[in-house]
N, C-alpha and C positions, 0 to 999 in steps of 0.2 A: 504494500500500500504506500502510495506516495506521501511525502510530507506536506504539511500545510505551509504555504509561504507566509510566515508571520512577520509582522513589522517589529515585534518586540515591545515590551512594556515601557522601558525607559533606558537611556544610555548613561544615566547617573549611577554613581556608586551607591551601594546598598544603604549605608548609614545616612547620608544626606537625603536620599530619596525617602527613607522611612520617616525622617523628621518632617519633611515637607508634606507627605501624605497624611501623617497623623494630625498636623495642624489643619489641613484642609478638611479632613473628616470631622474634626471637632467643630469647625465653623458650620459645615453643612448640617451636622447633627443638631446644633442649636437652632438653626433656621427651620429645619423640619419639625422639631419639637414645638416651637412657637406657633408655626403655621398649623400643625395638626391640633394643638390645644385650642386655638381660636376656632378652627372649623368644628371641632367636637362641641365646644361651648355654644356656638351659634346654632348648631343642629339640635342640641338638647333644649335650648331655650325656646325655639320656635315649634318644636314638635315633641310632645311627651312620648309618642310611640318610638321616636328615634332613640330616646334614652334607654328604653327597654331593649331595643335591638342592639344598641351599642354594648350594653351589659352582657347580653347573650353571646355576642360575637367575641368579647373578651374572655368569657368563660370557655367557649369552644376553643379559642386559641391557646389558653392555658392548659386545657385538657389534652390538646394535640401535643403540646410541648412535653407534657408529663408522660403520656401514654404512647406516643408515636415517635420518640426520639430514635436515632439510628440503631442503638443497641436493642431496643424493643422490637424494631422492625426486623433486625437480623435474627432475633430469637423466634419471631413469628415465621420467618422464612425457613429456619432450620426445623422448627416444630412441624410445619406442613410437610416437609420432606420426610421427617422421621416417622410420623404417625400415619402416613398414607401409603397404600399399595399402588404401584404403577404397573401398567401393562404396555404392550407394544402397539396397540391399536387405538387411534383417536376415538374418544367417546363423546366429547362435547366441546364447544368453543370456550365455555367458561372454565372448565377443568379438564383439559386434554390429558389423556393417558391415565387419569386418576380413577382407579377402580373403586377405591373406598367411597369417594363422593358419588360415583355412579350408582353404587349399591344403596347408599343412603337415599338418593333421589328416587330410586326404584321402590324402596319401602314406603316412602311418603306418597308416591303415586298409587300404590296398591297396598293399602294398610290391611286389607283382609287376608293377605298371604303371609303365613308365618314363616315358612321355609320351603326349600325344594329338596326332595329326596328322590334320587334316581331319576331326575328329570321330570318329576311330578310335583306340581305346586301343592303345598299342604295348607288347606283353608279350613280353619276350625268351624266356621259357619257356612261351609260350602253347600250343604244340602238345602238350608233355608234360602240362601241367595239364588241357587239354581232354580228352586221352585218359584221364587218371586218373579224372575225374568230369565228364562233359560238362554235366550239368544244373546242378551247383554252379558250374562255370566260367561258364556263360551267365548264371546269376543274379547272380554277382558283377560281371560286366562290365556288365549292365544297371543294377545298383545304382550302380556307379561312374559310368557315363555320366549317370545322373539327378542325382547330387550335383555332378558336374563342370559340367553345364549350368546347374544352379541357381546355382553360384558365378559362372560366366561371364556369366549374364544380368543380374546386378546390378552389373557393373563399368562404370567410365567408360573404355570401350575407347579412344576417340580420344585421351585424355590419356596413357594408360600404354603403349599399343601404338604407339610411334612408329617410323618407318622408320630413322632415324639415332639410335641409342641412345648414341653416343659423343660427340656434341656437345650443348651445353647447349640446352634447349628455349627457344623464344621467350617473350616477355613474356606473351602470351595463354595459352600452355600453363602457364607457371609460376603465373599467377593462378588458372587452373582447378585445378591441383594443390593450391594453398593452400586453395581453397574446399572441396575434398574432405576436408581435415583436420578440418573442423567435424563431419563424420560420425564422426570417431574420438575426439572428446573424452570421450565416455562410456566407450569402450573403454580409453583411456589411464588414466582415473580408476579403473576396475576393476582394471587392471594394478597400480596403486599400492596398492590395497587388498589384493590378493593378496600383494604383497611384504611388507606390514605383518603380515598374518596368517601368513606362512610361518614366522616364527620363534616362533610359539606364544604362550604367555602373557606373555612378557617384552615383545614388541612391542605387543601389545594393551593391556597394563597401562600402558605408558609413554604411548601416544597417547591412551588413554581418560582418563588422569589430566590431561594438559595440556588436553584438550578440555573436561573438566569444570571445571578451575580457571579457564579463560578464559571459559567460558559464564556462570558465576554472576555475576561483576562486570559483564560486558558486558550482561546482561539488566537489571541494576539501574541501570546508568549512564544519565544523561540525554544523554550525548553518546557516540556518534552517536544521534540521536533516531529515525531511521527504521528500520523492521525490516529492509529490504533492505540498508541500510548495515551494520547489525549482522551480517548473514549474510556480507557481504563481509569485514568486519574480523575475524570469528571465526577463520578458518584462519590469517590473518596473525599474530594475537595468540597462537594456539596454537603456531605455528612459533617465535615468540620464546621461549616457555616451554620448548620442546624444547632450544633452544640454552642456556637457563639451566640446565636439568637436566644437559646434557652438561658444562657448566662446573663444576657442583658435583661431579659424578662424577669428572671429571678432577682436581679439587682434592683430593678424598678419596684418590684413587689415588696422587697425588704425595706426600701427607703420611703416609698410613697404609699405603701399598703395601708397605713393608718389613716390616710386622707381619703382615699378612694380605692375600691377593689378593681376598678377598670384601668389597669396599667399596662396590660400585655400588648395591646395594639399600638399604643403610643411608643412603648419601649422598642417594639420591633421597627416602627417607622424611624425613630431617632437612631437606631443601630444600623440602618442601611449603609451609611457611609463607612462605618467601621467594619462592617461585614465585607464591603467591597475591598477595603484595604487589606483585610485578613485574607481574602481570596488571592490578591496580587502578591502578598508577602512571600510565600514559598516559591512562587514562580519567578519573581524577580531575583530572589536569592540564588535560585538555580542558574538563571542567566548570568549573574555576576560571577559565580564560581566557574561557569563554563567558559567565560571570556578571559583569556590569558593576556595580561598586559605585556607588551614587548620589553625584553630585558634591556638593561643599560648597555650602551655600546662600549666595547673594551678597547677601542682605538685601532683595531686590526681590520684592514680593508680586505675582505675575503673574496672580492670579485676578481682580483688579479691572480694569475697562477703563481704558486709559491715554489721555490727551488727545493730540491731534495735536501734532507737534513745535513748530509756530509759533503755537499757540493760547495766548491769555492768560486764557481762562476757567478758573477753578479747578475741579478735579474735584469730583464729587459727594462730600459729606462733609467738605469743607474742604481747604485746601492741605496 
């Protein structure tokens, strides 16, 4: 993959650049805080409904910061992989290859079926249901068996259907189970996206903000130089910004929590310049370390041919 032609963040040395960016971020942060406070005060003064919506939004933003920080999302990703069985056949768009979710959805769609033994659905109230509507009962059982066979046909049966379920599987089975988890990477990633979007605008705004703040300097930076490296660094840098946003929101709650509980949104607004500087900081440091300054000239002109060490013949042009 070809590298991105980046212009670089700055040609300044790291220390003076950091001082200049810190002062700039402080000024912009104060401007944003004043403007945001005036806007919130004006909206709450003219509309009582806006005050309730503002409080709800701040509560949702605080909940997202506490429950959906990068470590919690990583745990959700790992838990989804660990607790799910995956097959080789796609089963749905929302949970591809996830046999566990497909079975749960099948039980919800057909609650009257208790289990399947030797390919026959076991229905405790099957006689009464069949007498009530024989055609509908037969249709539902045929539809159930079709979905059940589709799910079972895509399973890694030898890995999951072991005779002794109470003892640990051998090394070969464990390696096979580990390989099946590669089929679940997309499913676990979609599960994390669902968790982010579940809290509405607060979660979307927080993660969209950190992704945008980290993408802009990463695209301009000369380091890393390769596109695929930038794509790998991008979520890591965005996760760092989420922790930075949580720190500023917690700091605002500790300082101004006694005055008003609605501090998270304004704290995030005022922290935007600092988060932008935080995103640029490791990238510019990498640029500075990668740029080698030319060494001091030692007075030897190496452009002319030099005589052999033991030669007494003067060089061309005189001694």
